[in-house]
C-alpha positions in Angstrom: 90.3 12.4 -67.5 89.0 11.0 -64.3 90.4 13.9 -62.3 88.7 16.3 -64.7 85.3 14.5 -64.0 86.0 14.5 -60.3 86.8 18.3 -60.4 83.5 19.0 -62.3 81.5 16.9 -59.9 83.2 18.6 -56.9 82.5 22.0 -58.5 78.8 21.2 -59.0 78.6 19.9 -55.5 80.1 23.1 -54.1 77.7 25.2 -56.2 74.7 23.2 -54.9 75.9 23.5 -51.3 76.3 27.2 -51.7 72.7 27.6 -53.1 71.4 25.4 -50.2 73.3 27.5 -47.6 72.1 30.8 -49.1 68.4 29.5 -49.1 68.8 28.2 -45.5 70.3 31.6 -44.4 67.3 33.5 -45.9 64.8 31.1 -44.2 66.5 31.5 -40.8 66.6 35.3 -41.2 62.9 35.3 -41.8 62.4 33.0 -38.8 64.3 35.3 -36.5 62.5 38.5 -37.5 60.2 39.6 -34.7 57.9 41.8 -36.8 56.4 38.9 -38.8 56.5 35.2 -39.2 57.2 32.6 -36.5 59.4 35.1 -34.6 56.3 37.3 -34.0 54.2 34.3 -33.1 56.8 33.2 -30.5 57.0 36.7 -29.1 53.2 37.0 -28.8 53.0 33.6 -27.1 55.7 34.5 -24.7 53.8 37.6 -23.7 50.6 35.6 -23.2 52.3 33.0 -21.1 53.7 35.8 -18.8 50.2 37.3 -18.5 48.7 34.0 -17.7 51.3 33.3 -15.1 50.5 36.7 -13.4 46.8 36.0 -13.6 47.3 32.5 -12.1 49.3 34.0 -9.2 46.6 36.6 -8.5 43.9 33.9 -8.7 45.7 31.7 -6.2 45.8 34.6 -3.7 42.1 35.3 -4.2 41.1 31.7 -3.8 43.2 31.3 -0.6 41.5 34.3 0.9 38.1 33.0 -0.2 38.9 29.6 1.4 39.7 31.2 4.7 36.5 33.2 4.6 34.4 30.2 3.6 36.0 28.1 6.5 35.1 30.9 8.9 31.5 31.0 7.7 31.2 27.2 7.9 32.5 27.2 11.5 30.1 30.0 12.4 27.2 28.0 10.8 28.2 25.0 13.0 28.0 27.2 16.1 24.6 28.6 15.0 23.4 25.0 14.4 24.3 23.9 17.9 22.7 27.1 19.3 19.5 26.5 17.4 19.4 22.8 18.4 19.7 23.7 22.1 17.0 26.3 21.8 14.7 23.9 20.0 15.4 21.2 22.5 14.4 23.6 25.3 11.1 24.5 23.7 9.9 20.9 23.1 7.4 19.5 25.5 8.3 16.7 27.9 6.1 13.5 28.0 4.3 14.8 31.1 3.3 18.0 29.4 5.8 20.3 31.2 8.1 22.3 29.0 11.6 22.7 30.1 13.7 25.8 29.8 17.1 25.3 28.2 20.2 25.4 30.5 21.5 28.9 29.8 25.0 27.9 31.0 25.2 25.3 28.2 24.2 27.8 25.5 26.9 30.1 24.3 26.3 32.9 22.1 27.5 32.0 18.6 30.1 34.2 16.8 28.8 36.5 14.1 27.7 34.9 10.9 29.2 37.4 8.4 32.9 38.1 8.4 34.5 40.8 6.3 37.7 40.2 4.4 39.8 41.9 7.1 38.2 39.7 9.8 35.8 42.1 11.5 32.2 41.2 12.0 29.2 42.8 10.2 
């Protein structure tokens, strides 16, 4: 009698396991489908990550170029500042009322202020 009960319990356990496996198989099949469900969401997110990576790479190149141009403009502004200071110092009156001319050997012509992307001056 106990072996008969054990056989029925085993049979019920096998049947429940079969139903569970079948249900799990259907859920996994829906999960793997690319047209709808989570498979589609994963596919869309993968494409978006690829696009964002390409955009980030392009942005890095553009910002590096902009940084170089900005540094060139800052350096040029520094040269212009020194040039203007020397000109201003040369036009100010001395205490005895005599104006002095700036020493032209000390004044160098500053480089052009505007630089194109390829490095040529405007």
